[in-house]
N, C-alpha and C positions, 0 to 999 in steps of 0.2 A: 505495498499498499503507499503512494505518495505521502512524504510529509507533507504536502502542498497540497492536496486534496481537501480539506471541510475551509479551503482561506474562503472570506469570503470575497467579490470583483474588486474591491480597490485595494485588498491586501495583493492579491496574485499579480495587480497589474505592476506592485509595487516590487513584489519579489522578483517580477520577470527583470525589470530594471537592475535590480542590485548582478540578478546575473551575467549580464548586458555588460555591465559595468567590469566586473572579476575577467569577463574573456575580449574586451577590449584591447586590441595588438597594439594601443598607444595611447594616452593620455590627447581628451577633447581641446578645442576652443570653448572657453567656459561659455561665451553668448550662444553658441552654436552646438552648445554640447543636449541641451534640450530637444531640439531637432533632431538631427539626426538620431539621438535613443530610440525618440520614437520613432521614427522609421523603421533602424532594427526590431523594435519589438515589434511593428507594423508585420513587418515580412519575415521577421527570424534571417535576414539577409547582413552580415555584418561588412558586405563591401561599402554601403550608406556611410559611414565611417571615414572615409578616402574616399567617395565620388561626388557626391554635395558639392555644390560650388555656389559659393556665398560674395556679391558683388560686395563694394568696402563699403561699410556704415549700414549694410542691409538689415539687421535687424532692428536696431532705431529707429530707423527710418518705419519699418513693416510696423511693427510696435503704434506705432503714431497713427499710423493709417487706419489701423484696426479700433483705435478710439477715435475716430474723428468722424463715426457714422458713413462710411465706404459702400459702395455697393460691389459686390462678391460676385463675381461672375466666371461659372466653372464651367466647363465643356463636356460633361456627362453630370446626369442624374443618381450617377452610383459617387458617383467624386460629388456632389453636394447631399446627397445622403450621409454618407461619412463626416459631414461636418457639424458636430455637437452645436443641436438647436438653441438652446439655452444660454452659451454662452455668446452666442453669437447674437442674441434678444438682448443681450444683457451688454452687449459692446457698444447696439445700434446698428450693427451690420442687416444692411440688404441683403439676401440671396437668390440667386441668378441662375436658373441656366434655360438659354432658350435652343437648345440644337433638336429640341422635340414638336416644335413651335410649327402648326401644320402650313401658314403661310410661307412664314421660312425656309419649308424641306418643297411646299413649290417651285418656292422661289429657285433656288438651288438644283432641283429637275431643271428647269427651263433656261440656266446660266450654264448649267454641266459644271459645277461648282461644288464642294463639298459643305453639309448642311453647318460643320463645324465652323468653319472660314467665314459665313454672313453671321453665322452665332456669334462671334468675335467681332462683328462689327456693328451687331446692335448690342452687342453689351459696351459697348464704346461709345454708343448715342446715350447712354447714362449720365448723369450728373457725375461730376465730379466729387472728392476724389474716388479708384476704379482700381479692384483690385484684380487682375488674371489669373484665377486659378487652372492651369489645364493638365491632363494628367492622362488622357488618351488620343489626343488629335494632331499628329504630328504639323499636318496642313496647319491647325491653327495659329501654333506657335509659330509656323513660319510666316504667314500675313500679317500676327501683331509686329513680329520684329521688322517687314515689309515697312507696316504705316507707322512704326516707330521712326525710321529713319528714314520715311518723307515728310517727319514732324506732325503728321497726322493721327497721332496718339499718344498720350503722356503718362500712362497708367504709374499709380503711387508703388504699385508692387505687381512683378509675374512672378506665379508660381509654373516654373518649365518643367512637369517630368513625366512627358509622355514615353509609351513603353513600345517597344517594336522591332523593325528591322527598316520598315521604309519611311524614306524623309526625318529619321528620327533621329540620326546624332548629325543632318545638314540644319534640322531647327534646332536644335541647342544652339549649335556655334553659331547661328544667326542672332541670338536674341543674346548670345553672349557676348556678340560686339557690340549691343546696343547700352546705351547711357543711360539705363534704367533700377530703381535696386529691383533684383531678384535674386531668387534660389533657383536655381536648376540641380537637375544630376545631369551629371557625365556617363555619356554609353548608351546603354539600348533600356534598360533596368527603369523601373515607375513604376506608373501605373495610377489609376484616380483613387486606390487606397491610401501609396504614399501621397499624393496630394492631400488629402483630405487631411493624413496625420502633420503633415506641415501645417497645417491651416489651423486647426487643434493645437496642434505646442505651441505657434503662438498665440493663442489666445488664452491657455492654462496659464501663461505667465503673466496674464491682467485682471481673472475671472479665479477667484476662489473654485477645485474644482466639486 
């Protein structure tokens, strides 16, 4: 029988974090540690201790954005579902996912583009500050990088962790070239669960669990 079998949920999470800390290959930057630990906790993948990229000053800028009643736009319903709604409400965040919008789907088909690409544009039409959370669609991240480069978008924070094989590396490289606050996972790994984990890790620094 496991020593952890009868632990309550929060104790299970705390114990998981203790195990992760004991198995890390090196010390983490204290500002980045909560995000990295939660990504590993979510995925059981220790690669995140080295693969996550944090732009200069991004943690402070991200926390400021989260406290500013931002519009947070995800590229999937799964990422949206994984975000702690109580914490988001306490911070005054407005959560959005437009990828399932029927009108947007029709327009995407007419134009021959992905719904994710148009969903980014719709999200950027919302009032600033805007937080873009992309865990699945590299086309969305590529388009966002292009809009930023053209001066047509200026998000307060980009979380760019799409997973996959097609356009994923290119999309991450493109966004990392842009001068916006960002947290990006290098390589092919990522996903909606990792995107939500990063959002939650940031929010948990501002609200009581």
